[in-house]
N, C-alpha and C positions, 0 to 999 in steps of 0.2 A: 671117394671122388671119381668122378667119371670123367677121362681123358681121352682125347680124339685123336686119332693121324691128322685128319682136315674139318675145320669147320669151315663151312660155307656160308656166307651172308650174302641173300639174296635166291629167290627159289622161281626167277622168271627163266624166258631162256638158256640164257649163258651159265645160271646157276644150276638149272637143273641136269641139261646137257654134263656138267662139269663133274657133279653130284656123282652121276650115273656112272661117268668111265672113271672116276677114280674110286667107285665100289668096285667095276671091274677088274683096277688092279690090286683089288684084296686089302685096300685101305678102310681102318675105319672111318667113318665120314658123318658127321651133323650136318645137315642143314640148317640154318635159320632164317625165317622168313614173317616179317612184320604180319601181313594180314591174312588172316585163315579162307578168308574168301578177296584173291586176289584180285588188284585194283592197280596194274604197273602194263607197260609198256606192250609186254608179251601178250597180254589180254585183247589191248584194243589194235595189234597187229591187224593189217590186213592179208599179212600169210605168204607175202611173195617172197620168192626165192629167184636172186638174180644172177645166175648162173652164168651169164653170156657179158657181164658187165667189167670182165676184168680188163684192165689196161696195161697190165704190167706182166713180167713172167711169174711172178711172184700171186698176184690176183687170178690170175688165168688159170693156174695150178689148184687153188683152193675153190677155184668156183666149179673144177673140174670135179676135183674130189667132193665138195661138199655136195654137189648134184647127185652123186653114185651113192654116196652115204644117206640120201634121203629116200633114192628108190629102195633103198631096203630096209629102212628103218621100221619101216611097220612090220614085217618079219622077225627081224632082231628082235624086239621090244615086246612082240606076241598083242599089240595094241594098234589100231589103225589110226594114224595120225591124219587123215585126208588127204595124203598127198594126193597130185595131179601135175598134169602137165596139160597148159593151156595159152592161147594167145596172146602179147600183153599187146595193147594198140597206145602209142603213144600219139597224143591229139595236138596238131598242129596248126595254130590260131589264125584265123582267118587272113589277119593283116600281116601275115610274116611270109618268108618264104622257105616252101618246101625244101629246093636243094638246097639253099645253105645251112637249114636244119638238120638234115638227113648229112652233110659233109661232118655236123661237129661230133657224128657217133662212129667216125670212120678209126677210130681209137681203141673202138673197144670190140674183146673177142671175136664177137659175133654182130655182123654188121645186119643191121633192120633194114628192111624192104620197104620200099617209099610206096605207099598207095594211094592215089586217085581218090576224090572225095566218093565217087561211086564206089570203087573197090572198097573204100573204107567203111561207108553204110553197107554192101551186102557182108561184109565178115560182123561188123555189128549193127543190127538193125535198130536198135536205140540211141544209134546217135544222132546229131542236127545239124544235117548237112551242110545249112546255112551260120553255124559257129566254127567250122573249122578247112583249112585251105587243103586239110591232107591228112595224111597218119603215117607213123610209123609202125611196122610189124615187127615182135620178135617175138621168140620162144619162151616162154616163162615156165617155172615151176611156181609150187602153190600147196597149202600145206595150211590146216587151223591149226595156228602157233598156240595157244591156250591148251588144246588139246595132244598137241606132241610136248607141251611141256609138262601138263598130268601123267603123259606114257613114261617118261623120262625119271618124273621122281618115283613112279610106282614100279619101275625094275631098280631102280635104287633101294625102295624099301626091301623088295624081295632080296637082292643081294647084302642084305643086313644092314644096309644104310637107317638112319633116323631121321626124322623133319619135327623140328619144334615151331610153333607158330608164334614165336615172342620176337618184338621188336629190339633190336642189338644195339645200344644206347652207349656203349663205351669197348674198351679193350683193357684187358686185365695186361700189365707188363712191368717188367723189371728193366729199370732204365731203360734202353730200346731195343729188348727183348719183347716180342707180344707171346702171352705164355694164353691168352683165351679173348672171351668175349663175355663183356656181360650184357642181360638184358633188365627190363623192369623186374622180372622174378627169379632169376636164376644167373648163375656163374658159370658157365662152361669152360674147359681147360683144352688146348690141342696144342700137338708138337707144331701145328702150322694152321694160320688162318688166311681163307683168301675171301676177297672182298667183290661180290659179283651184284653188287646194290642199284646199279643203274644208273637214273638221274640223280640220289640222294646218295652215291659212293663221296663225291668231294665233299659236303658237310660233314659225312662220317670222318672221312680221314682226317678232316682237319683238325678234330677234335685232339687228334693225336700229334699234330703238330706237322701233317705229314700234307704237302701240297703236290697235286698232281693236275695234270693237263686233259682231265679227265670233265668235258663239261655235260651243257643237256638243254634241250629245246623242250619248252610246254608244246605238245600237241595237243589239237582240236579235234575234234571227230566227230560224229552222227554215224550210231549204229542202228539197225531195222531189225522189226521181227520177221518173219519169213514171211517173202510176199509172190504173187503169181507172176509177176516180170521177171525174163530172165533174161538174163546178160551171156553171151557168148562169150565175151572178152576180160579182161582186166581193162579197163580205161584210166589212162594218166596222161600227164602232160607233158608232150615232148622238150620243154623246155622247163626244167624243175628248178625251184629258187631257192629252196631248201640248202641247197648243196653250198651256194654263193654265201647263205648267212651263215652255214658252221663253217666254212673258209675263214669269215670274218669274226669267228667267237671271238679271240684274244681281245681284238680291240671294242669288240663291243659289251665285251663284260668287262672289263678294265680298263682306268684311266691313271697312267703312271705308276702302276702298281696295286692299284686300289680298286675294290668292288666298286660299279655302278651299278646305281638304284634305277634306272631308265629301260625301258623293252623295245624291242624292234620285231616285228612280225611278217610273214610271208604267208599266202596261201596259193597250195599246188592244188588243185582239183581234179579229185580222181575217186572212181569209183571200184569196189569187188566185192563180186557175189562170193558167198562160202555153201557149200552143198546141201544144205537143210534150207536155202533160198534165203537166208539173212543178208543185208548188206551193211556195207562200211563206207561210208563217205565222209571225204576228207580232203587234206586235213591244211589244219593252219599252225605253223612251228612258228613260236616266238623265245626267242633269246633275253633271258634276263636275269642275273646275279641270285635272285631270290628263288629256292626250289618251292615255297610257299608260298607264290603269287596268286591273287585272284582275279579271274575274270569275267565279264557279262554272259552268261553261259546264252541269252536269248540273244544278245547282238553279236557276239560269233557264229551259233548258229543259223542265223539268218546271212551272214557273209558267205558262210560254207556252199548254204541251199540255193542261193543264187548265183553263183558260178556253176556249180554240179548240174543246175536245172538250163543251165545254159549250154551247156555240153550233153545232155541226157535230160530233154524236158520230160521222159514218163514219169523221171522220178517224184515231178514236181509236191504233187500232194501224197506221197509216201510218209505214215507217221514213224518216227525215230528219237532216239534219246540221245542228248550230247554229250561226250566224254572230253575228262581232262586228264594225259599223264604226261610223265616226265621220258622222254627219251634219249641215253647218254648218248656222246659220240667225243672224240679226240681230234686234236689235229694236228696229229705225227704219226699215226699208223694206221693199218687195217685193224688196229685192234690193242690195248694195253694188256701186256701179258707177263707176268714176273714178277720180282721180286721188288720190294720196296725199303729202296737203299735210304737211308743208313740201317734202318729197322731189320732186326731179323724173326721171322716168325711170322711174315705175314707177306702175302703177294696179292697180286692184283689181276683179274679177268673182266674186262670193260672195255667200254666205248667204241664199239662194232661198227664197220660199215659191213652193210649189209649184211645186218647182224644174223638172220633166218640161216643163208648160207655159208656163213663162214665161223658162227659161233658155235656149232654142234661138231663141225671137221678140227675145228682147233681146241675145242675140248677135247676132244682123243686123242689130237697129238701131246697135249698139254699135260694131260694124265699120264702117258708112257712116259713124257720127256722128266716126269716128277718122281717116276720109279724109276728112272735111271738109263731109259732109253734115249739115245743121241737124237737130235732134231732141231735142224738147221735154221728151220724157218720158227719156231719158238724162242731159239738161243737170237736170233736177228731180230725178232719184236721185243723179247726181254732189256736188248740193249738200249732198245728205245725210252724205254721209262730210266733208265739211269743217265741219260743226259740230260 
């Protein structure tokens, strides 16, 4: 019987970075991923690294550490993550007050520069000047999230780790001790299991009677093949409704402790272009208690295109493909990392804010903490799960 030090459920950016970091600590690691061809939030991520967006000492520190890690990651892992730094342009609706919106960004580690319509269109010539009252300009990092994840997994394999493409369906347990993981094909045993299953984390853990404040949105977006048009920046709205939606998650999902079946959606129109020229247009975020909810793809794509085309009319006729995935988040902390009481042998690493900038650096800290190194940040996050 094969026994591992750590089984990691999920091979998105969170699970992959943690698997690598644990293998760096000489642990015997098994990664379980349900899809041989990835179809998760990492695959459809726009790849942004919002290292400027810290609002307190903790997030500012992790933002600094996170961007430094990404700047060195290609060299460390020996394969290209497509890291670069470029401008983020946050569009201000033509009916809004630019000064008032700029003021709302005063709390961030880096304050944006307020651009006039003319200045914004000089920076990003594809913008529609009639749709905006100005823009906010910020420094921003960018990676290809899926390529970065694949690079992490390859590095884990070189360190002796293993990856099995099998769906985790339950846990092996002895009372309140988790001994391993069952898949449709096999049973795997480990001293410890870490759940990094993104939007499916909550439903997987509920099977064992563990309820966590790990929620999810249904993200809907459009990807395109490489195009000849060239964006100079990443374009996003200055007022992003997704954060307000996530902040209200508990009330939207539950009614007196019972899960609701209704859904609520918002649309934040934005576009990013990858190094190969392909685009990601989006996105609609929908909160519902059902991770398997279905949507009208044609109708949702039309909504995205209408708003994106208003900001960037040159993209109106570019062909693309609609996608839908689950995006995990929580309403307690920047991440949920630590033991899942009262059980032993099982931990959680999920529900990130600013996943791409925070998950890799927290994976490094978490792995070293699990290996016995003191870490006040991880200990602080671990306490959030216990409450």
